[in-house]
N, C-alpha and C positions, 0 to 999 in steps of 0.2 A: 919824834919824827919831825920832818919839815912839813909845815902845813900845806895843804892843797885846797884850793877854792873849788866849791861846787859852782861852776860857772852857770850851769842850768840844771834843773831837775824837774821831774814830772812823775805822776802816779795815776793809776786807774784802780779802783777797788769798789766795794759795795756802796761807797758814799758818792760815787760818780766819776766822771772823766775829767782829769786835770786837777791842778793844785787849787784853783778857786773853788771847785765843787767840794773838795776835801775840806778846805778851811771853813767854808760856809757851814758845812755839817758839824764841824767841831764847835764853832761859835754858837750855833743854835741847839747844840746837844741833840742832834738828830742821828739816830743809829741807822746803819745800813743793814742790820740783821733782820731776817724774816723767816717764817716757818719754812722748813726744807720742802721744796717742790722739785728738786733736781732729778731729772729723768724718772726712773721708776723706783727710786730709793724710798723705802718704807719706814725709815727711822723717825722717831719722834724727837726732832731736834731743830735748831735754828742754824741758818747758814748766812754767810756774807757773799751772795752771788752777784756777779757783774751782769747787768741786764744787757741783752742784745747780742751776745756772742754767737748765738745760734744763727743769726741772720747776717753775720759779718764774715768776710773771707779775707785771706791775705792777698797781697798784690799778685796779679796774674803771672808775673814773671817768676814768682816763687811758689807757684801753686802746689808743687810737690811737698811743701812744708805745711800745708794747710791742716790745722788741728786746733782744738780749743786753746791749748797753751800758746801756740804761736799767734793765733788771732788776738789773744789778750796782750801779748808782747807788742804786736803792731799797733793795736789801739792806743797803748801807752806812748809809743814812739811818735804818734801823731798829735799828742797833746802839748800845750805850752810852748810851741815852737821848738821842741826838742830836736827833732830831726834836722831842722834848719840850722840850729846851733852847732850840731855835729858836722854838718856840711861846711860851715864856716871854719871850724877847727881843722877839717880835712884839707881845706885850701891852704891853711896856715902851716900845718905840720907835715902834710902828706899822709895818704891813706895807710901807709905801712908803719906810721909812728903813733897810731892811736890803738890802744889795746881794748879788747872787749872781754870783761870778766863778769860773769853772771852767776846767780845762784838759783837752784831749783831743788825741789824735793822729789816729786814724782814725774816731772816733765810731762810728756804727752801720753801718759799711761791710759788715758781715757780712749785714745785711738786704738790701743791694743785690746782694751775691754770690748769695744765695739767689734773688732775683728774676731775675737773669740766667740761672740754671739752669732757671727755669720759664718763660722767655720763649717766645712763640708760635713754633713751628718754621717756619711759613711766612712770617709778617710780621715776626718779630723783636720784636713788641710785648711790653712788660713786663706782668706780671700786673696785673689791675685793682685788686687789693687792696694793691698796693705803695704805701707811704706814705713817700716820700723826706723830706718836710719834718719829720716827727716822729720819724724814725729815723736816717737817715744824715746829714742836714743837721748841720753842726757845731754849730749853735745848739740842736739838739734836747735835749742833756743839760741845758743851763742852763734852757731853757724847762720841761723836765720837772721838775727839782728845784725851780724857782721855784713851779710850780703845786702840786707835792706839799707844799711847806712853806707854801703860801698867802702868798707874798711878792709885792710889786709894786714894789720898788725897782729901781735900775739892775741890769742883768743882761748878762753877756757871756761869750763863750768865748774862751780863748786857745789857739791851736794853733801852737806853735813846737817841734814834735817833742818830744824828751825833756825839755825844760825847761818844758813847758807849765804843769804844776800846781805848779811852784815860782814862776814869774813871776806867778801869780795873787795871791800875797801882796803883791807890789809894787803891782799894780794896785789891790787893795783898800785898801792903806795910803794910797795917793794919794787915793782917793775919800773916805775918812774924814777925811784931813787937809784936804781942800778943803771939807769940810762938806756933801758930797753924800750922805753916808750916816752913820749912827750906829754901824752894825755891818755885818759882812759874813760871808756863808757862802762860804768858799773851799775849793778842793779840785780833784778831777779824777777821771776815769773813763776807762779804756781796756780793751777786751775783745779776746779772741783772734779772729782772722779769717785767712783764707787770704792776704790781701794782705800782711800783715806777715810771716807765717811764710815764704812763698815769696819775698817781696821781700827780706828780710834774707838769706835763703839765697842769692839771686842775687848779692848783694854779698859773698858769702863771709864773712859775719860771724856765722853761726849755728854754735854748737858742737855736737858729736856726743855730749857727755856733760854732766852738770851743770856749769854755769859755774864757773870757778876764777879769780876776780878776783886780779890782781897775781901770778899764778903764773908761774913761768919757762916752763911749757909750756901756758899758757892757750890755749884753742882757739876762743873766741868766746862769744857771748851765749846765754842761755836766755831766751826771751821769756815774759813773764808777763802776767797781767791783774789789775787791781785797781781799787778805788774807795776814796776817802777824803775826809773833810771836816773842817774846823775852823771854829769860830765865833770871829771876831775882834771884840773890843770894847775900848774905852778902859778902862784900869785903874780910873779913878775912878768908872766907872759900873757896876762889877761887884762884888758882895759875895762871891760864891763862884766859884772858877774852878779850872783844872787845876794851877795853880802853875807854869805855863810861859808865857812871853811871846815874841813876835816882837820882837827887838831891832834887827835891821838886815837890809837886802836889798841885794845888789849884782847888777847886770846888765851884760852886755857882748855885743859881736858880733864874732866873728873876721873875718868877710868874707874867709875864706881859701879854703874849698872847700865844695862843696855837701854832701858826706857825710864829710869828714875834718877833724878839728880841727887847729889850728895845731900842728905837731910839738913846738914848745917850750912849748906851753901858755900862750901870751901872753894869749889871751882869757880862759882859765880863771883865770889869776893876777889879771887885772884885775877880774873879777867878785868874787873873794875879797877883794881890796884894797878895793873899793868897799863891800862888805858890812861890813867892819871900820870903814871911815870912816863909814858910815851909822849904825852902832851906837856910834860914838865909842870904839872899843876898839882896843887893840894886839894883835898876834898872840899874845902871851903870855897873853891873857885867855881863849883858847879851850882847853877841856879835851879835846875830841875832835872829829875831823873825820869826817863820814859822806860817804865818797867817792861820786862818780858810778859809778866802778869797774864797767864793764860786762863785763870779761874779754875785750875785744877787744885785740889787740896795740897798736894805735896809741892808743886812748883811755886805757888804763891808764898807758902810758908818758908821755904828755903830762901827765896829771894828777899823776903822781908828781913830775915836774919842776916843775910849777906850785906844788904844795904846798911843795916844798923852797925855792923862791924866796920865797914869802910867809911860811912858818912855820919854815923850817929843818928840822932832822932829829929833833926831839924830841917834837913833838905827836902823840899817838896818832891813827891813822887806819885806816879799813877800809871795805870795801864790804859792804852787806848783801844784795846781789843773789843771793848763793848761797842765801839763804833764800826770797826772793820771785820771783826772776827779774827781768828788766828789763821793768817795766810801762809803758815808753814814756811816753805822755802823762800817765799816773798815777804815774810814778816819783817826781816831786817831792813830792807829798802823802804817798805811801807812806813815803818816807824822812823827811819832816818829822814824821810821826806816830811813827816809830821813834825819831827824835831826841828827841822829847818824852818818850817812855817811858824813854829812856836817862837823861834829866835827872831824871825822877821816881824812878828806881830806882838811880841811880849805876852804870849798866852801860855798858861799852864793848864791843860785839860784835867778834869776830874775823872774818876772811874765811873763811866756811864753804866747805868743799871744797878750799881752797887747800892744796897740799902743800909747795911750796918757793917762796919768794919769788924774783921775778926778780932776779938778782944785780946788775943795774945800777941798781936802784931805790935811792933815798937817803932817802926819807921813812920815818918810823917806822910801819910797817904791822903791825897786829896779826893774828896767826894764830889766836889763841884768845881767848875772852871774858876780859875783865878787869873787876874792880870797883874803884871809886875815886871820888873827888869829881868829879862831872860837873855843873858849874854852867852852862856854856855850850857849845853845839855848833854847829859850822858844817856845813851840809848842801849839797852840790854837786849841780847838775843841768845837764848839757851836752847840747844838741841838735844835730841835723843843721843845716848851714848856719852853724854857729858861734854859735848862740843860747844864751848861758850865763846861769845864775842861781845865786847863792849866798845861802842864808838863815842868819841867826844867831838861834838860839833860846836862851833862858836861863831860869834859875829866877827866879820872881817871887812875892813874898809879899804 
């Protein structure tokens, strides 16, 4: 593929608001995970909750979109001068020439959960003020972001579970390549709700302590919430940018099981191989791999096998979910931003919270932060149903 620069990017997650807060937490090995106190959830688990969302509201002109998910999206848009950067791009290209492609998993389902709690005791009718179309509807976030940024180009949501906001990079690259857009706002947002917390607990995938990716005694995921965005543009049309570009994207589908990846990591390996081919690179060109690494038994084991198949046993790899938790539909953009920060600062994070590596693993998994030349990063996102996406980000001058 033709590289696209990330002219600007931003993120909000349990580590804080904006890129500086996220990077500072990475450097200091400070996790954003804490014991779950979300609403009335009674699970013994840890979450990556974003502080202050209950006291935050969306802009008054878009009040009909107000819900936890869109609040989180707006909070991210306000960081790192991102909205101003998009405004400048809008002046350059025109509002109709900038696409908005975002990912989410559950969207604003929390608003629907609240509505069901308030339904009429006799008729079962939902409250009259409930607004499904602008809150829970999957398109809600894209519509909200599009209106917030005053854009009118192509807009869509991708909902492929945990690969959602990684796959948006591929969709945006295709739109720009086809000449349907000159730039694209990509990213994703997913917020905490009972559905995901109790749902993953019912699948016995939720850990009782902070998640420990790749650990011999890993006990399951810690669910987080996050939002993040990047502005993709053609390099020749940008004078100043982040110094990071999207070099390649690989996608695959296991078609193996609805909630379990292929045990040998066949789909994961294929996504990584396709990303390398898309970028025109060999495995040796990758300096660091940001793993999907959820801390579930099956996921981490298959990803280790897939990495070894594609890269051998020498390329440094780790999961950053010990910092942020698993942000589900926003995991892809969260880890793309982290990967970009790693490139900007020559950082390779270790697996936070991990005490002893699984002895059967064969890839080179980092337990502690390391510094060194980081020119290219491969970032993995693997979703339920075997929906896989791998991104290659690289330094760009």
